[in-house]
C-alpha positions as CSV (number, residue, x, y, z in Angstrom):
1,M,0.0,0.0,0.2
2,T,0.9,3.6,-0.7
3,I,-0.1,7.2,0.7
4,A,-1.9,7.4,-2.5
5,D,-4.2,5.2,-2.1
6,F,-5.6,6.8,1.1
7,A,-6.4,9.5,-1.7
8,S,-8.5,7.0,-3.7
9,D,-10.0,5.6,-1.4
10,A,-11.4,8.7,-0.1
11,Q,-13.0,9.8,-3.0
12,A,-14.9,7.0,-3.4
13,M,-16.3,7.8,0.3
14,L,-16.6,11.0,-0.3
15,P,-20.9,11.3,-1.2
16,E,-21.1,9.8,2.2
17,L,-18.6,12.1,3.9
18,I,-20.8,15.3,1.9
19,D,-24.1,13.8,3.4
20,L,-22.6,13.6,6.6
21,R,-21.5,17.3,6.6
22,R,-24.4,18.4,5.3
23,A,-26.3,17.0,7.9
24,L,-24.2,18.5,10.4
25,H,-24.9,21.7,8.8
26,A,-28.3,21.8,8.5
27,D,-28.5,21.6,12.3
28,P,-25.7,23.0,14.1
29,E,-25.2,23.1,18.3
30,L,-23.6,25.2,20.5
31,G,-21.0,24.9,23.2
32,L,-20.6,21.9,25.1
33,D,-23.6,20.2,25.0
34,L,-23.9,19.0,21.4
35,P,-26.5,15.9,21.9
36,R,-27.8,15.9,18.5
37,T,-24.1,16.1,16.8
38,Q,-22.9,13.4,18.5
39,Q,-25.5,11.4,17.8
40,K,-24.6,11.7,14.3
41,V,-21.0,11.3,15.0
42,L,-21.7,7.5,16.5
43,A,-24.4,6.4,14.1
44,A,-21.6,7.5,11.3
45,L,-18.7,5.3,13.2
46,E,-21.2,2.3,13.3
47,G,-20.0,-1.1,12.4
48,L,-16.0,0.2,12.7
49,P,-13.4,-1.5,15.0
50,L,-13.1,1.5,17.3
51,E,-13.5,1.6,21.5
52,I,-15.6,4.5,21.5
53,S,-16.4,6.8,24.8
54,T,-18.1,9.2,25.3
55,G,-17.6,12.7,27.9
56,T,-19.3,13.3,31.0
57,R,-18.6,17.0,31.3
58,T,-19.1,17.6,27.5
59,S,-20.9,15.7,24.4
60,S,-17.7,15.1,23.2
61,V,-16.6,11.3,21.6
62,T,-13.4,9.7,21.7
63,A,-12.5,6.7,19.5
64,V,-9.7,4.8,19.4
65,L,-8.6,2.4,16.7
66,R,-5.3,-0.2,17.7
67,G,-3.5,-1.1,14.6
68,A,-2.5,-4.9,14.2
69,L,1.2,-3.8,14.3
70,P,3.7,-2.8,17.7
71,G,3.9,1.5,17.3
72,P,3.0,4.8,19.3
73,T,-0.3,6.5,19.3
74,V,-1.4,9.6,17.8
75,L,-4.1,11.6,17.9
76,L,-6.3,13.3,15.5
77,R,-8.7,16.4,16.4
78,G,-12.1,17.3,14.5
79,D,-14.2,19.8,16.7
80,M,-17.9,19.9,16.1
81,D,-19.5,23.1,17.4
82,A,-21.2,25.8,15.7
83,L,-21.8,29.5,16.4
84,P,-24.7,31.8,17.3
85,V,-24.8,33.1,14.1
86,N,-28.3,33.4,11.6
87,E,-27.0,31.9,8.1
88,E,-27.4,33.7,5.1
89,T,-25.5,31.4,2.0
90,G,-29.1,30.9,0.6
91,L,-27.4,26.8,0.5
92,N,-29.9,24.0,0.6
93,F,-29.0,22.6,3.0
94,A,-28.6,25.7,5.0
95,S,-29.4,25.8,8.9
96,A,-32.8,27.3,10.1
97,N,-31.9,27.0,13.5
98,G,-30.2,30.9,14.6
99,N,-27.1,29.1,14.6
100,M,-24.5,28.2,12.1
101,H,-21.4,26.5,10.8
102,A,-19.3,29.5,10.0
103,C,-16.2,28.2,11.4
104,G,-16.4,24.8,9.1
105,H,-16.3,22.7,12.1
106,D,-19.2,20.5,10.3
107,L,-16.3,19.7,7.4
108,H,-13.5,18.9,10.7
109,T,-16.2,16.8,11.8
110,A,-17.2,14.8,8.6
111,G,-13.2,14.7,7.6
112,L,-12.5,12.8,11.0
113,V,-15.1,10.5,10.5
114,G,-13.7,9.8,6.8
115,A,-10.2,9.6,8.8
116,A,-11.6,6.8,11.1
117,K,-13.1,5.0,7.9
118,L,-9.8,4.7,6.1
119,L,-7.5,3.7,9.1
120,S,-10.0,1.2,10.0
121,A,-10.0,-0.4,6.4
122,R,-6.1,-0.5,6.8
123,V,-5.8,-1.4,10.4
124,N,-3.8,-5.0,9.8
125,E,-1.1,-2.5,8.5
126,L,-1.5,0.1,11.2
127,H,1.7,0.6,13.5
128,G,0.3,1.7,16.8
129,S,-3.1,3.3,17.8
130,V,-5.2,6.4,16.8
131,I,-7.3,8.5,19.3
132,F,-9.8,10.5,17.3
133,M,-10.9,13.6,19.2
134,F,-14.7,14.5,18.3
135,Q,-14.6,17.8,20.8
136,P,-17.9,20.0,21.6
137,G,-16.8,23.7,22.6
138,E,-14.0,24.6,20.6
139,E,-15.5,27.8,20.4
140,G,-14.8,29.8,23.6
141,H,-15.8,26.9,25.6
142,G,-12.4,25.5,26.3
143,G,-13.9,21.7,25.1
144,A,-10.1,20.7,24.5
145,K,-9.6,21.2,28.1
146,I,-12.3,19.4,29.4
147,M,-11.5,16.5,27.3
148,I,-7.8,16.3,28.4
149,E,-9.0,16.4,32.2
150,E,-11.2,13.5,31.3
151,G,-8.5,11.3,30.1
152,L,-8.2,12.1,26.4
153,L,-4.5,11.5,26.2
154,N,-4.7,8.7,28.4
155,A,-6.9,7.0,25.6
156,T,-5.0,4.1,24.8
157,G,-2.9,3.8,27.6
158,E,0.2,5.5,26.9
159,R,0.2,9.0,25.9
160,P,0.6,10.0,22.1
161,V,3.9,11.1,21.0
162,A,2.0,13.4,18.2
163,A,-1.3,15.5,17.5
164,Y,-2.3,17.0,14.1
165,A,-5.6,19.3,13.1
166,I,-6.7,20.7,10.0
167,H,-9.0,23.3,9.4
168,V,-10.8,24.9,6.9
169,A,-10.2,28.4,5.6
170,P,-11.5,30.6,3.0
171,G,-8.8,31.0,-0.1
172,P,-7.5,28.7,-3.1
173,R,-9.1,25.5,-3.0
174,G,-7.2,22.7,-2.4
175,I,-3.8,24.2,-0.6
176,F,-2.8,23.3,2.9
177,G,-0.6,25.6,4.6
178,T,1.3,25.7,8.4
179,R,4.2,26.4,9.8
180,G,6.6,25.3,12.6
181,G,6.7,27.1,15.6
182,P,3.4,29.8,17.0
183,V,0.8,29.1,14.1
184,A,-1.8,31.0,16.3
185,A,-2.3,33.4,19.2
186,G,-2.9,33.3,22.8
187,S,-6.3,34.6,23.5
188,N,-7.1,36.8,26.8
189,Q,-9.5,39.1,28.4
190,L,-9.0,42.1,30.7
191,T,-11.9,43.7,32.4
192,V,-11.5,46.7,34.8
193,N,-13.8,48.6,36.9
194,L,-12.7,51.9,38.2
195,H,-14.9,53.3,40.7
196,G,-15.0,56.4,42.4
197,R,-17.2,59.5,43.3
198,G,-20.2,60.4,41.1
199,G,-22.1,63.8,41.5
200,H,-23.7,66.6,38.8
201,G,-21.6,67.2,35.8
202,S,-21.7,71.2,36.8
203,Q,-19.6,70.4,39.9
204,P,-17.0,67.6,39.1
205,H,-14.8,69.0,41.7
206,L,-17.0,67.5,44.4
207,T,-16.7,64.3,42.8
208,L,-14.1,61.7,41.6
209,D,-14.6,61.3,38.2
210,P,-13.5,57.7,36.9
211,V,-14.3,59.0,33.1
212,P,-11.0,60.9,32.6
213,A,-8.8,58.1,33.9
214,A,-10.6,55.5,32.4
215,A,-9.5,57.9,29.2
216,E,-5.7,57.7,30.5
217,V,-5.9,53.7,31.3
218,V,-6.5,53.3,27.8
219,L,-3.9,55.4,26.3
220,A,-1.5,53.7,28.7
221,L,-2.7,50.4,27.5
222,Q,-1.7,51.0,24.0
223,S,1.5,53.1,24.9
224,F,2.7,49.8,26.7
225,V,2.0,47.4,24.2
226,T,4.1,49.6,22.1
227,R,6.8,49.9,24.4
228,R,7.5,47.0,26.1
229,F,7.1,44.4,23.8
230,N,9.3,43.3,20.7
231,A,7.7,43.7,17.7
232,F,8.7,40.4,16.5
233,D,6.6,39.0,18.8
234,P,3.4,40.8,19.1
235,V,0.7,41.7,21.4
236,V,-2.1,43.4,20.0
237,L,-4.7,44.9,22.5
238,S,-7.8,45.9,21.6
239,I,-10.4,48.2,23.7
240,T,-13.6,46.7,22.8
241,R,-16.0,48.1,25.7
242,M,-16.2,51.1,27.8
243,N,-19.1,51.7,29.8
244,T,-20.8,54.1,32.4
245,G,-24.1,52.7,32.3
246,D,-27.2,54.2,31.6
247,G,-27.1,57.5,33.8
248,A,-28.8,61.0,32.6
249,I,-26.2,62.8,30.7
250,N,-25.4,65.6,33.4
251,V,-24.6,63.1,35.8
252,I,-20.8,61.9,36.1
253,P,-20.8,58.1,36.9
254,E,-19.6,56.1,39.9
255,S,-17.6,53.6,38.3
256,V,-16.4,53.1,34.1
257,E,-15.9,49.6,33.7
258,I,-13.3,48.6,30.5
259,A,-12.9,45.2,29.1
260,A,-10.4,44.4,26.3
261,T,-9.0,41.4,24.1
262,I,-5.4,40.8,24.3
263,R,-3.8,38.7,21.9
264,N,0.0,37.0,22.1
265,M,2.5,34.9,20.8
266,S,4.7,33.7,23.2
267,H,5.0,32.4,27.1
268,A,7.1,35.2,27.7
269,S,4.7,38.1,26.2
270,L,2.3,36.6,28.4
271,D,4.5,36.8,31.3
272,I,5.0,40.5,30.9
273,L,1.2,41.1,30.4
274,K,0.3,39.4,34.1
275,E,2.8,41.7,35.7
276,G,2.8,45.2,34.1
277,L,-1.3,45.4,33.3
278,P,-2.1,45.6,36.8
279,R,0.8,47.9,37.8
280,I,-0.4,50.3,34.8
281,I,-4.0,50.3,35.8
282,N,-3.9,50.6,39.7
283,G,-0.9,53.6,39.1
284,V,-3.7,55.7,37.0
285,A,-6.3,55.1,39.1
286,A,-4.0,55.9,42.2
287,A,-3.6,59.1,40.6
288,H,-7.0,60.1,40.7
289,D,-7.7,58.8,43.9
290,L,-9.8,55.7,42.3
291,A,-9.7,52.2,43.2
292,A,-9.6,49.6,40.7
293,D,-10.9,46.3,40.2
294,L,-9.7,43.9,37.4
295,S,-9.8,40.6,35.8
296,F,-7.1,39.2,33.6
297,E,-8.2,35.8,32.0
298,T,-5.9,33.6,29.9
299,M,-8.9,32.2,27.4
300,Y,-6.4,30.3,25.0
301,P,-2.6,29.5,25.5
302,V,-0.8,30.3,22.2
303,T,-0.7,27.5,19.2
304,V,2.8,26.3,19.0
305,N,3.5,23.4,16.4
306,D,6.1,21.5,17.0
307,A,8.8,21.8,13.8
308,T,9.9,18.4,13.8
309,E,6.1,17.0,13.5
310,T,5.4,19.8,11.3
311,D,8.0,19.0,8.9
312,G,7.0,15.1,9.0
313,A,3.2,16.1,8.0
314,L,4.5,18.7,5.3
315,E,6.3,15.8,3.7
316,T,3.5,13.4,3.9
317,L,1.2,16.3,2.5
318,R,3.3,16.7,-0.4
319,G,3.2,12.8,-0.8
320,L,0.0,12.8,-1.0
321,Y,-0.7,15.9,-3.2
322,G,2.4,17.7,-4.4
323,E,4.2,20.7,-3.5
324,Q,2.1,22.7,-5.5
325,R,-0.8,22.2,-2.8
326,V,1.5,22.9,0.1
327,A,2.2,26.4,1.3
328,I,4.3,27.8,4.3
329,M,2.5,30.3,6.5
330,P,4.7,33.3,6.3
331,S,3.4,34.6,10.0
332,P,1.4,33.1,12.5
333,M,-2.3,34.4,12.7
334,M,-3.7,36.6,15.6
335,G,-6.7,34.5,15.9
336,S,-6.9,32.0,18.6
337,E,-7.0,27.9,18.9
338,D,-8.2,25.4,21.6
339,F,-6.2,22.9,19.4
340,A,-3.3,24.9,22.0
341,F,-4.4,22.8,25.0
342,V,-3.7,19.7,23.1
343,L,-0.3,21.1,21.6
344,D,0.8,22.0,25.1
345,E,1.1,18.5,25.7
346,V,1.5,16.9,22.7
347,P,3.9,17.6,20.3
348,G,1.8,17.8,17.0
349,T,1.0,20.3,14.2
350,F,-2.3,22.5,13.5
351,I,-2.9,23.0,9.4
352,G,-5.1,25.2,7.8
353,L,-6.9,23.8,4.4
354,M,-8.1,26.8,1.9
355,T,-11.5,25.3,0.9
356,S,-13.5,28.3,-1.0
357,P,-15.6,26.8,-3.7
358,A,-13.1,27.5,-7.2
359,E,-15.5,29.2,-9.1
360,M,-15.9,32.1,-6.4
361,T,-14.0,35.7,-7.0
362,A,-12.1,36.7,-4.6
363,E,-14.1,39.6,-3.9
364,K,-17.0,37.2,-3.4
365,I,-15.3,35.5,-0.5
366,E,-16.2,35.7,3.1
367,W,-14.4,35.0,6.5
368,N,-15.0,32.3,8.8
369,H,-17.4,33.4,10.7
370,S,-19.3,35.1,8.7
371,P,-23.3,34.7,8.2
372,R,-22.3,34.4,4.5
373,V,-19.1,32.2,4.6
374,I,-19.0,29.1,2.2
375,F,-17.3,26.1,2.7
376,D,-16.4,23.4,-0.9
377,D,-17.3,20.1,0.9
378,T,-16.0,18.0,-2.1
379,I,-12.5,18.9,-0.4
380,L,-13.5,16.5,2.3
381,G,-12.1,13.2,0.9
382,D,-8.7,15.4,0.6
383,Q,-9.0,16.4,4.3
384,A,-10.0,12.8,5.3
385,A,-7.1,11.2,3.4
386,A,-4.2,13.9,4.4
387,L,-5.1,13.2,8.5
388,A,-5.3,9.2,7.9
389,A,-1.8,9.1,5.5
390,I,-0.5,12.0,8.5
391,A,-1.3,9.5,11.4
392,F,-0.4,6.0,9.5
393,E,3.3,7.7,7.9
394,R,3.6,8.9,11.8
395,T,3.0,5.5,13.4
396,A,5.1,3.9,11.5
397,R,8.1,6.2,12.0
């Protein structure tokens, strides 16, 4: 057998993968509780030589395939949850329930089912074991972290030596892209409440006005980001909310809430953020005789691809589809991905797959999370074959 056989066999099963993807797309669910999605996955895996378990805190599915030959364990991930977006694609299988698979997780799920079928058909030639990770709650719920806490990485009795995931995105159809090192940003949330003493807008001298101090905090945070961090280890801080309440226009408020999203690309930059943000905010507040409450929460760590595992995956993709369909990303993306929790524990790689319909012009392409984004699901055969081939070759090494 050669890895080219994965590609041809995947094309033969393409109609059933498309049917599964469209059934998932028409009935999307949110967060950690995806009972209908879970049932569709379990039905699709029925009859395969898999050891299947489901989560207790989420509707996750973990499936283990044990090869007939000795070798290590590898992990393949597909996320399953959708977004609270009203779909506007006009597709004949579009969601009508107010939610949408606007990030392509329906393709990730169907593609992982395809990989499980391809590898199950070659179980007698498979070295080691493969964990298939069907994950809820990627969109802001930390589903990967919960699955790890519930024992995902010990599903075969030994920890995986490598982990892989493919994420679809708009762009030239069929191009796989990734890079070694940081590939997606860490995501953090900052919330600040400045507390003063309110009063009449005509008598600010009798108040402790938090509004000018809030403006100073915003400017100080922007200066902090541009002056404390190496330009080649970027941090992006965006103030996304300032709220003084619903008081009358002639009333100085008691407090101001400030909220920000902060993206970082290294553990070192996160350490600087954790030390510097409270010092700056408390310093500005003290200068105005105000009290400050702040919360800094890390939602997702930086997604860091292992250089060796990335090189191996890229070599497999080149062997499967040719050099012309493999691209090295010139820089990381500032979006975040909770596959980072897996890559914090296991060396591996996170790969992008461009999936815009070939006939769609660049000006009509919408990005992930748009209510009008369209992914070409005829790519599912390539996605399934890529996951299967990467796992098959890695377990044989």
